[in-house]
N, C-alpha and C positions, 0 to 999 in steps of 0.2 A: 491609491486608490485603496480606501477601508473595507476589510473585507466584515461580512457578516456575523454580528454576534448573535443575534435571535434565536433561540435554537431553533422556537417553530420555524421560525422562515430556514435555517437551515435545513432540516430534515425535510421540509415540503419541496427545496430546491436542489437537494443535493445531487441526483440523476447521475445513480452511477453507471460507470464505462467501463467495460472488458476490453482492456487493450490484448489486441495482438499476442501472441508469443510467450515463451516460456522464461521464469525469471528461475536467478539462484541465487543463495546470500552463500559471500565465499571470506571468510576469516585467513588476513594472511599480515605477516611481521612487518610489512613495507607494503607498499603498491606504486613504486618506481616505475617498473616492468607494463605497467597497463595505461593505457591512453584514458583521461579523462573523457574523451568523447565516447569512448566505451561505455563509462558507468551510468549506473543510471541515480546512485548515490551512494556516498560513504558515510563511515562514522569510526572515527578515532578512539578505541578502548583503551583499556589499561592493558588486555591481553594483545592486542592486534589491531587490525584494520579489519572492518568489518566491510565490506563492498555489495550491493547489489547492482546484478547485469544480466545481460540476456543469457542464457543457458549453451547456443552458439557461442556467444563469447569465449563463455567460459571454458568450453570444451575445447576451442582452437586454442585458445593459451594452456591449455591442461590443467585447469585450476581446480581443486577438490573443492567438493558441494555433498551435500545429504539430503537436501530439501527442494523441490521441485514448484516453483508458485504459479499463480497468474496474478496480472498485475490491476489491481480495479482501483480507479480514479473517480474521486466525489467531484464533481464537476460546481459545485457552488464555491463561490471566492469567500470560504468561511475564515473568519478573523483567528489569530491565534491565540487570543484573549477570548475567546469563544470559551463557549464550558458547556460541558454535557453531551455534545455529539460524539463523540469517541466512547462516551460510557455507555450511550443509547444503541448504537450500531454494534457495537465490539459484543453486548447483549445479547441482543438479539440473533447476531452469527451463532454466539455462543447455544444459545439454545437449541441452533439447530446443529449443532456438534461439528460448526467449522472455527477451526482458530483462525488467527488473523495476527498481523504481521504489522503495523500503521507508521507511516511515516508522517508528519504534518509535513508539509512544504507551506513558501509565504502564501501561495494561492488555492491552492487544494489539499486534502487528504487524498493519501493512497493507501491502498489495503491491498493489503499480501495474503492470496490465502490457498491452501491446496492446491495443486493445478488442474487435480481432477473434479473440484469444488468451485473452480470458478463459474461457471454459470448459474448452478444452484446460489452462490453467493448474492449474484449479482439480483436473481429474482427475490430475496431475501431483503436486502436494501430496498428495491425498488415498491415491497410491498409494506414494508416498515413506513416508508416517503410518502406512497399513498391515504397507510392508513392514517397518519398521524396532521394528515391535513383538514 
């Protein structure tokens, strides 16, 4: 199933959903001791492997982290070839002094923002979507 490529349609249908919980970014030299069932995402970089994991799991595994995030899923199935969605929502969040870390997966875009700003970020994204319609 192909994802949406039309920017107007992606914005109108993005429907931000705040996932429950707290999430952290951890960097490790290897992830052999972490079950893939426990991770949200991982990315191998030259300096180590970055893992996004629930804070509760990181605490249980005694993993070091600095940043606690809320996880927002945009429920539109956007195409990996879609142009402009990330630029527009990240710009709008920046106008509201909210930094964002974005992960584009096959079906959805996922946005990680400071945990204290999760609800505010969802409201900013909903307003963007409504005003673009």
